[in-house]
C-alpha positions in Angstrom: 50.1 53.2 -48.8 47.9 55.4 -46.3 45.0 54.6 -48.2 45.8 51.2 -48.2 45.9 51.7 -44.1 43.2 53.8 -44.2 41.0 51.1 -46.2 42.3 48.3 -43.7 41.4 50.6 -40.5 38.2 50.6 -41.7 38.0 47.3 -42.5 39.2 46.7 -39.2 36.6 49.2 -37.5 33.7 47.3 -39.8 35.3 44.2 -38.3 35.4 45.2 -34.9 31.9 46.4 -34.9 30.5 43.0 -36.1 32.6 41.1 -33.5 31.1 43.7 -30.5 27.5 42.9 -32.1 28.3 39.3 -32.0 29.8 39.4 -28.6 26.4 41.3 -27.2 24.3 38.8 -28.9 26.4 35.7 -27.5 26.0 37.5 -24.0 22.3 37.7 -24.6 22.3 34.1 -25.9 24.0 33.2 -22.5 21.4 34.9 -20.1 18.5 33.2 -22.3 20.3 29.8 -21.8 20.7 30.5 -18.0 16.9 31.7 -17.7 16.0 28.7 -19.6 18.1 26.3 -17.1 16.4 28.3 -13.9 13.0 27.7 -16.0 13.6 23.9 -16.5 14.8 23.6 -12.6 11.7 24.9 -11.3 9.6 23.1 -14.0 11.2 19.9 -12.4 10.4 20.9 -9.0 6.9 21.4 -10.1 6.9 18.2 -11.4 8.1 16.4 -8.1 5.2 18.8 -6.4 2.7 17.2 -8.7 4.0 13.7 -8.4 3.7 14.1 -4.6 0.2 15.6 -4.7 -1.0 12.5 -6.7 0.6 10.2 -4.2 -1.0 12.1 -1.4 -4.5 11.8 -3.1 -4.0 8.3 -3.7 -3.1 7.7 -0.1 -6.2 10.2 1.0 -8.4 8.1 -1.6 -7.8 4.9 -0.1 -8.2 6.0 3.3 -11.2 7.5 2.6 -12.6 4.1 1.1 -11.7 2.4 4.3 -13.4 4.9 6.4 -16.6 4.5 4.2 -16.1 0.8 4.6 -16.0 1.0 7.9 -18.8 3.3 8.4 -20.9 0.8 6.0 -20.2 -1.8 8.8 -20.9 0.3 11.7 -24.0 1.1 10.1 -25.0 -2.3 9.6 -24.2 -3.4 13.3 -26.2 -0.1 14.8 -28.9 -1.2 12.8 -29.3 -4.6 14.0 -28.7 -3.5 17.5 -31.8 -1.0 17.2 -33.8 -4.0 15.3 -33.0 -6.2 18.6 -33.7 -3.1 20.6 -37.2 -2.8 18.9 -37.8 -6.5 19.4 -37.2 -6.4 23.4 -39.5 -3.5 23.5 -42.2 -5.3 21.7 -41.9 -8.1 24.1 -41.9 -5.7 27.2 -45.1 -4.1 25.8 -46.5 -7.4 25.2 -45.7 -8.6 28.8 -47.2 -5.3 30.1 -50.3 -5.8 27.9 -50.8 -9.2 29.2 -50.5 -8.0 33.1 -52.9 -5.0 32.1 -55.3 -8.0 30.9 -54.7 -10.1 34.0 -55.2 -7.1 36.5 -57.8 -5.4 34.8 -60.8 -7.6 35.6 -59.8 -7.2 39.6 -59.6 -3.7 39.0 -63.2 -3.8 37.8 -64.5 -5.5 40.8 -62.9 -3.5 43.2 -64.7 -0.3 44.2 -62.1 2.7 43.8 -64.1 5.2 45.8 -61.6 6.4 48.2 -61.8 4.6 51.2 -60.9 6.3 54.6 -57.6 6.8 55.5 -56.6 6.0 59.0 -54.7 9.3 60.5 -51.3 8.1 61.4 -50.5 11.0 63.6 
């Protein structure tokens, strides 16, 4: 009977060691599972951040397109104003040239020698 007890005791010790090993593996699996859950939560946050960045990029792209359109319109207006100013300057130059053409024959007839100036004192 003592052999049977010894044999059963050995079997129980072996089973206990196996259970202890299995318990350690289970604890490790639980830790791995917790880490996986944490990583999945972090991944979810990263996905949300990426989606927000995509939305912001789309908004900024729209703003950039709007500003580009406004700049194009502004450039057209400025060019039109510049063209008007150039035309006005040409008109003024033509008027000036016409005045010079009328005055020049008169100046050619006038003696530009220094005439004596009366003393104002």
